[in-house]
C-alpha positions, 0 to 999 in steps of 0.5 A: 500500499501507499502507506507502507511504502511511505513508512518504508521511505522514512525508515530508509531516509532515516538510515541514510539509504539512497532510494526513490519513491516511484510508481510501480512499473506496469510490467510488475503490476497493473495495480496503481501504487508506489514502490521504492527503488534501491540500488541492486547492491543495496537490496539485501541491506534494505530487506534486512532493515525493513524486515519486521519494521513495515510490511512489503511484498518482494524485491524485483530487479528492474 
């Protein structure tokens, strides 16, 4: 949900993790919504930070 994405954005911002809030790409989902874009080298770190802190679905390489 948008609220989960915004909560995740705050968590990453507070930790100094580079990210960008973007619309979900259509090739991933037809639903409207937003997601966080992070560097491929940060995926494991971001997953560990967000685990238990916010509800999220998956990490998808772009």
